[in-house]
N, C-alpha and C positions, 0 to 999 in steps of 0.2 A: 679349282676344287674348294678353295677357301670361300669363294663367293657363294657357292651353293650351300655350304654349311651356315653362312651368315643369313641367307635368305630363309633357310629352313627354321632358324631360330626366330627371325624377325617377323615372318609371315603369321604365325599363330598369335603373336602379340598384337599385331595390327588388326587381325580378324576379331579377336576378343575385345579389343578396345572399341572398334567400330560397332560391334554388336551391343556392347554396354552403353555407348552413346545413343544408339538407336532405341534401346529399351528405356533409357532415362529420358529421352525426349518426349515420351508419352506423359511423364509426370512433372517434369521441370523443363523450363525453357533453356535450351543449350546455346542460344544466340549470345553474341557478345553484349555485355551490358552497355547501356547508354549513359555516358557521363556528362550529358548536357543538363546543367542545372538551370532551370528557368528562374526568373527573377523572384526568388523566394526570400532574398535578404531583406527587401523592402517590407515584405509582409511580416517577417520576424521582428524587424525594427519597430514597426507600428504596434505589434502585439506586445513587445517588451515595454514600450512607453505607456500603452493602455493599462497593462498590469501594474506598472509602477505608480501611475496616477490612481488606480483603484486601491492599491495598498495604502497610499498616503491618505485617501479619503477614509478608509476603514480605520486607520490608526487614529485619525482625528476624531472620528465618531466614538471609538472606544475611550479615548481620553475624556471626551465630553460626557459620556455616560458615567464614567468613574467619578468625575467631578460632581455630577448631579446626585449620584448615589451617596457620596461622602457628605454632601450638603443635606440630603434628606435624612441621613443617619444622625447628623448632629442636631437637627431640628427635633426629631422624635427619639429621645432616648428612652428606650423601653427596658424595663427591668425583666430580663429573661431568667432570673434566678428563681427556679421553682423549688419549693421545699420537697424533700423526698416523701413519698407516701408513707403513711403510718405502717408499722409492722403488724402483720396479721397475728391473731392470738395463737398461743401455743396449742398444739394438738393435745387431746386428752391422753392420759397415760395408757399404756397397753394393758389389757385385762390380765389378771393373774390366773394362772392355770394351776389348779390343785390336782395332785396325783394321789389317789387313794390306794392305800396298801392293803 
């Protein structure tokens, strides 16, 4: 008698679970994932060294450009102090309004 009760409780769960997997299989692959990693480490290693080399070149270029800029700035000292523009004239006074009694 107890086995029958166990089957009655377990059967709906199995049916619902299998129906859910069937519906999900239309949208998502339900197959076991593949954990075979192809030789990607060598590619990452080469990419890392390429980026490191490129960063070093860019850093040297920035330093060279900064040196050139500082040398150019020391050669041509330009006075950028511009005097402020003159003040505009004061507006005329407001007209007087006379009220006649």
